[in-house]
C-alpha positions in Angstrom: -45.7 30.7 -24.1 -45.3 27.7 -21.8 -48.3 25.7 -20.6 -48.5 26.2 -16.8 -49.0 22.5 -16.6 -45.5 22.0 -17.8 -43.8 24.2 -15.2 -42.0 22.3 -12.5 -38.6 21.6 -10.9 -35.6 19.9 -12.3 -33.8 17.7 -9.7 -30.2 16.7 -10.5 -28.1 14.2 -8.6 -24.5 15.4 -9.2 -22.9 12.0 -8.7 -19.5 12.8 -10.2 -18.9 15.3 -7.3 -19.3 12.7 -4.6 -16.9 10.1 -6.1 -14.0 9.4 -3.7 -15.7 11.3 -0.8 -17.8 10.1 2.2 -20.7 12.2 1.0 -23.8 10.3 0.0 -25.2 12.9 -2.5 -24.9 16.4 -3.9 -28.0 17.7 -5.6 -29.6 20.7 -7.1 -33.2 21.9 -7.5 -34.1 24.5 -10.2 -37.4 25.8 -11.7 -37.7 24.3 -15.1 -40.1 23.7 -18.0 -40.8 20.1 -18.8 -38.6 18.8 -21.6 -40.4 17.4 -24.7 -37.5 15.2 -25.7 -37.8 11.4 -25.5 -35.0 11.0 -22.9 -33.8 12.7 -19.8 -30.1 13.0 -19.1 -28.8 10.5 -16.5 -29.5 11.3 -12.9 -31.9 14.1 -13.7 -35.7 14.1 -12.9 -38.2 16.7 -13.8 -40.9 17.0 -11.1 -44.3 18.6 -11.6 -45.1 20.9 -8.7 -47.8 18.5 -7.6 -45.4 15.6 -7.4 -45.5 14.2 -3.8 -41.8 13.7 -3.8 -41.4 17.5 -4.3 -44.0 18.2 -1.6 -42.9 15.8 1.1 -39.7 15.2 3.1 -39.7 11.5 3.7 -38.0 9.8 6.7 -34.3 9.2 6.2 -31.2 8.0 8.1 -28.8 10.8 6.8 -28.0 14.3 7.7 -28.7 16.9 5.0 -27.7 20.5 4.4 -29.9 22.7 2.2 -28.7 26.0 0.7 -31.8 27.8 -0.6 -31.0 30.5 -3.2 -34.6 31.1 -4.3 -37.9 31.9 -2.7 -38.5 30.6 0.8 -39.6 27.1 1.6 -41.9 26.0 4.4 -42.0 22.6 6.2 -43.7 20.9 9.1 -45.9 18.0 10.2 -48.8 19.7 8.3 -49.6 22.9 6.3 -51.1 24.7 9.4 -48.1 23.7 11.5 -45.4 24.6 8.9 -42.7 27.1 9.4 -40.1 28.7 7.1 -37.0 26.7 6.4 -33.8 28.6 7.1 -32.0 29.5 3.9 -29.0 27.5 5.2 -30.5 24.6 7.0 -29.2 21.4 8.5 -31.8 18.6 8.6 -31.2 15.6 10.8 -32.4 12.0 10.4 -36.2 12.1 10.4 -38.5 9.3 11.5 -41.7 10.8 10.2 -42.8 12.6 7.0 -42.7 16.3 6.7 -44.9 18.5 4.6 -42.8 20.7 2.2 -43.8 23.7 0.2 -41.2 25.1 -2.1 -41.4 28.7 -3.3 -42.4 29.8 -6.9 -38.8 30.5 -7.9 -36.9 27.3 -7.0 -33.1 27.4 -6.9 -31.3 25.3 -4.3 -28.4 23.1 -3.7 -27.8 20.5 -1.0 -25.7 17.7 0.3 -26.5 14.4 2.1 -24.0 12.7 4.4 -24.0 9.8 6.7 -25.3 10.7 10.1 -22.2 9.3 11.9 -20.3 12.3 10.4 -22.5 14.8 12.1 -20.0 15.4 15.0 -17.1 16.0 12.6 -18.9 18.2 10.2 -21.4 20.1 12.4 -20.0 19.7 15.9 -23.0 18.0 17.3 -23.7 14.2 17.7 -26.3 12.6 15.4 -28.8 11.9 18.3 -29.1 15.7 18.8 -30.2 16.2 15.2 -32.9 13.5 15.0 -36.2 15.0 13.8 -34.6 18.5 14.0 -34.1 21.3 11.4 -31.3 23.7 12.6 -30.0 26.9 11.0 -26.4 26.3 9.9 -25.3 29.5 11.8 -26.3 27.8 15.0 -23.7 25.1 14.3 -20.9 26.7 12.4 -18.9 29.8 13.4 -20.3 33.0 12.0 -17.2 33.7 9.8 -17.4 30.2 8.3 -21.1 30.7 7.4 -20.4 34.1 5.9 -17.6 32.7 3.8 -20.0 30.0 2.4 -22.5 32.8 1.7 -20.0 34.9 -0.2 -18.4 32.0 -2.1 -21.7 30.8 -3.6 -23.2 34.3 -4.4 -23.9 34.6 -8.1 -22.3 31.2 -9.0 -24.0 28.7 -11.3 -25.5 25.8 -9.3 -22.8 23.3 -10.2 -20.1 25.7 -9.1 -22.0 26.5 -5.9 -22.1 22.8 -5.2 -18.4 22.5 -5.5 -18.1 25.3 -2.9 -20.4 23.5 -0.6 -18.5 20.2 -1.1 -15.2 21.8 -0.1 -16.8 23.4 3.0 -18.2 20.0 4.1 -15.1 18.0 3.5 -12.6 20.4 5.1 -13.3 19.4 8.7 -13.3 15.6 8.0 -10.4 13.5 9.2 -9.5 11.3 6.2 -8.1 8.6 8.6 -11.3 8.4 10.6 -14.2 9.0 8.3 -16.4 5.8 8.1 -13.8 3.3 9.2 -15.6 2.3 12.4 -17.8 -0.6 13.5 -20.8 1.8 13.4 -19.9 3.1 10.0 -19.4 -0.3 8.5 -22.6 -1.6 10.1 -24.6 1.4 8.8 -23.3 0.9 5.3 -24.1 -2.8 5.5 -27.6 -2.2 6.6 -28.1 0.3 3.8 -26.7 -2.1 1.2 -29.0 -4.9 2.4 -32.0 -2.5 2.6 -32.4 -3.2 6.3 -32.6 -7.0 5.8 -30.0 -8.0 8.3 -30.3 -9.4 11.9 -29.0 -7.1 14.6 -27.8 -10.2 16.5 -25.8 -11.3 13.5 -24.2 -7.9 13.2 -23.4 -7.7 16.9 -21.8 -11.2 16.8 -19.8 -10.3 13.7 -18.2 -7.4 15.5 -17.7 -9.4 18.7 -20.2 -7.3 20.7 -23.3 -8.1 22.7 -26.6 -7.1 21.1 -27.1 -4.4 23.8 -23.6 -3.0 23.5 -23.8 -2.9 19.7 -27.2 -1.2 19.7 -25.9 1.4 22.1 -22.8 2.2 20.1 -24.8 2.3 16.9 -27.4 4.7 18.3 -24.8 7.0 19.7 -23.1 7.2 16.4 -26.0 7.2 13.9 -28.7 8.8 16.0 -31.1 5.9 15.5 -31.4 2.4 16.9 -30.1 -0.2 14.4 -33.7 -1.6 14.2 -35.2 1.7 13.3 -32.3 2.5 11.0 -32.9 -0.8 9.1 -36.7 -0.1 8.9 -36.1 3.3 7.3 -33.6 2.1 4.7 -35.9 -0.7 3.8 -38.7 1.9 3.4 -36.5 4.0 1.2 -35.8 1.0 -1.0 -39.5 0.3 -1.2 -40.2 3.8 -2.4 -37.7 3.4 -5.2 -39.2 -0.1 -6.1 -42.7 1.3 -6.2 -41.7 4.2 -8.4 -40.0 1.9 -10.8 -42.9 -0.6 -11.2 -46.3 -0.5 -12.7 -49.0 -0.3 -10.0 -50.4 -3.6 -11.2 -47.1 -5.3 -10.2 -46.9 -3.8 -6.7 -48.1 -7.0 -5.0 -45.0 -8.8 -6.1 -42.7 -6.0 -4.8 -43.6 -6.8 -1.2 -41.5 -10.0 -0.9 -38.7 -8.6 -3.0 -38.4 -5.6 -0.7 -38.3 -7.8 2.4 -41.9 -7.7 3.7 -43.9 -10.6 4.9 -46.8 -9.8 2.6 -48.5 -7.0 0.8 -50.4 -5.9 4.0 -47.2 -5.6 5.9 -45.7 -3.6 3.1 -48.7 -1.2 3.0 -48.7 -0.8 6.8 -45.0 0.0 6.9 -45.3 2.5 4.0 -48.2 4.2 5.8 -46.2 4.5 9.0 -43.4 6.3 7.3 -45.2 8.2 4.5 -48.4 9.0 6.3 -50.6 7.4 3.7 -50.8 4.1 1.8 -48.9 4.0 -1.5 -51.8 4.6 -3.9 -52.9 7.7 -2.0 -49.4 9.0 -1.3 -48.2 8.9 -4.9 -51.3 10.8 -6.3 -50.4 14.4 -7.3 -50.7 16.7 -4.3 -52.4 19.8 -5.8 -56.0 20.8 -5.4 -55.9 22.8 -8.6 -55.5 19.8 -10.8 -58.5 18.3 -12.5 -59.1 14.9 -11.0 -59.8 13.5 -14.4 -56.1 14.0 -15.3 -55.1 11.6 -12.5 -55.2 7.9 -13.5 -53.7 5.2 -11.2 -52.2 3.3 -14.1 -48.6 2.4 -14.9 -45.8 3.8 -12.8 -46.5 6.8 -10.4 -44.7 9.2 -12.8 -47.4 8.4 -15.4 -50.5 8.9 -13.2 -50.8 12.6 -14.1 -51.9 12.8 -17.7 
């Protein structure tokens, strides 16, 4: 019989399915027992149910679609303010963290795409989706949503992702996609983890700062400054996860912050808590003696 402590969720990033497409990610979540093997397959991560990355939706610059095939999920600014997430949900770019509670039986697939594709894929501009969670049936025709429901019914997760991939790519114009000033600027900001002057980008594209900022906001839903801050924060999260906590002080300058205090303040703004508190397992049922802030965050729960 499995130890309840070893019950969690397997996250898989299906990278092969996004090659050659404008999609940023296709992923799956599924209830799983922790593997006792020495290595995990590439792009797979087992998450204990107390893992903050499973219990929090962090700010992001993309638009996501979540197809929940298991028990209901709840999300909100806090547990008392949470509400059930639609089984087919479109999640816009978020500028603050959201509490997330997944059901006991976890089985879901999803896709992440650049926010500038929101109009083509969902029929609404990116600014209208910022900090919003919208049922897919409010954005797509009923017949199209029903076809997606029918096509994914009973399929293995990987096959269900292929169905979702086709549904998202069908409305995209191959000639337009990301070949715009705004699309190129967003990719550049993401590649540089937000460390790029807005004035430099505006000058590069032959636009005034004000005109560039306006065009960028209309296309991506966020101002270029806020967009840059969020992608820098996302890079910081990955850097902290990959490093021993004793080395976090050196991460600040590498991630583009003035100093450690600046890094901690920015992390608190976007995650709702400083790093050492945020990355602690979020589960009141866990004996505190099993939590040791040593090594990388994935090693804190003994």
